[in-house]
C-alpha positions as CSV (number, residue, x, y, z in Angstrom):
1,M,-30.3,148.0,-118.2
2,P,-32.5,150.7,-117.5
3,I,-34.5,152.5,-120.6
4,S,-32.3,155.5,-120.3
5,T,-29.0,153.5,-121.0
6,S,-28.0,155.0,-124.7
7,S,-27.2,152.7,-127.6
8,F,-25.5,153.6,-130.7
9,G,-25.9,150.3,-132.6
10,D,-22.6,150.0,-133.5
11,E,-19.3,149.3,-131.9
12,R,-19.4,151.9,-129.1
13,D,-22.2,149.9,-127.5
14,N,-19.3,147.3,-126.4
15,K,-17.1,150.0,-125.2
16,Y,-18.1,149.3,-121.3
17,N,-18.3,145.6,-121.6
18,E,-16.0,145.2,-119.0
19,Y,-18.9,146.2,-116.6
20,E,-21.2,143.3,-117.7
21,R,-18.3,140.6,-116.7
22,A,-19.7,139.0,-113.6
23,D,-16.3,138.0,-112.3
24,L,-15.7,141.7,-112.0
25,Y,-18.7,142.1,-109.7
26,D,-18.9,141.9,-105.7
27,Q,-22.2,141.3,-103.7
28,E,-23.2,143.2,-100.3
29,T,-26.0,143.1,-98.6
30,I,-27.0,146.2,-96.1
31,H,-29.7,146.6,-93.5
32,V,-31.2,150.2,-93.1
33,P,-33.6,150.5,-90.4
34,G,-35.9,153.2,-90.6
35,L,-36.1,153.6,-94.5
36,D,-38.8,152.5,-96.5
37,A,-38.7,151.1,-100.3
38,A,-40.1,154.1,-101.7
39,T,-37.2,156.2,-100.3
40,A,-34.5,153.7,-100.6
41,E,-35.5,153.6,-104.6
42,S,-35.3,157.6,-104.7
43,L,-31.9,157.3,-103.1
44,L,-30.7,155.1,-105.7
45,K,-32.0,156.9,-108.4
46,K,-29.8,159.9,-107.1
47,L,-26.6,157.6,-107.6
48,G,-27.7,156.8,-111.1
49,G,-30.2,153.9,-111.0
50,G,-32.8,153.3,-113.4
51,V,-36.2,151.5,-112.0
52,V,-36.2,147.9,-113.5
53,D,-39.0,146.8,-110.9
54,K,-40.8,149.6,-108.8
55,H,-39.7,149.9,-105.0
56,R,-38.1,146.4,-105.7
57,Q,-34.8,146.6,-108.5
58,L,-32.8,149.1,-109.9
59,E,-29.8,149.3,-112.2
60,G,-26.9,151.8,-112.9
61,M,-23.9,151.7,-115.1
62,G,-21.9,148.9,-113.6
63,W,-24.4,148.0,-110.2
64,K,-28.0,146.6,-109.7
65,A,-29.8,146.7,-106.3
66,I,-32.4,144.6,-104.9
67,I,-34.8,146.4,-102.5
68,T,-36.6,144.0,-99.7
69,P,-38.7,145.5,-97.3
70,T,-38.5,144.2,-93.6
71,A,-40.2,144.9,-90.3
72,E,-37.5,147.4,-89.4
73,G,-36.9,149.1,-92.9
74,V,-35.3,147.8,-95.9
75,T,-32.5,145.1,-96.9
76,I,-30.5,146.4,-100.1
77,E,-28.6,143.8,-102.1
78,F,-26.0,145.4,-104.0
79,D,-24.2,143.7,-106.9
80,A,-21.7,146.1,-108.2
81,H,-18.4,146.2,-110.2
82,D,-15.7,145.8,-107.8
83,E,-14.4,149.3,-108.4
84,L,-17.5,150.7,-107.8
85,L,-19.3,148.7,-104.7
86,E,-17.3,150.5,-101.8
87,D,-18.3,154.0,-103.1
88,L,-21.9,153.3,-104.2
89,L,-22.2,151.9,-100.2
90,R,-20.5,155.1,-98.9
91,R,-22.7,157.2,-100.7
92,F,-26.0,155.5,-100.5
93,E,-25.1,155.2,-96.5
94,E,-24.6,158.9,-96.1
95,M,-27.8,159.8,-97.8
96,A,-29.8,157.3,-95.9
97,D,-28.3,158.6,-92.6
98,K,-29.7,162.0,-93.7
99,V,-32.9,160.9,-94.5
100,A,-33.4,158.9,-91.2
101,R,-32.6,161.8,-89.0
């Protein structure tokens, strides 16, 4: 988890354990032409992601994203809780479309 994730040191830390269960995660990869890794990272931060590996990997509550630069732009592999994935993708794509214009 990103450093910004709070820890209480007691039973409250386990309150969101359902977001850690791999069977509740779905994966999807999107290709975003015209976007570089730094801009993709910035957009993912706006969605609540914390940097794990600069311009490469971010994590948020219930999701992870890996950025891979390509000749045309970037590919982003999302690994997100099934209840978050659709909204996460929609919001990211909306922001990316505005930046690419």
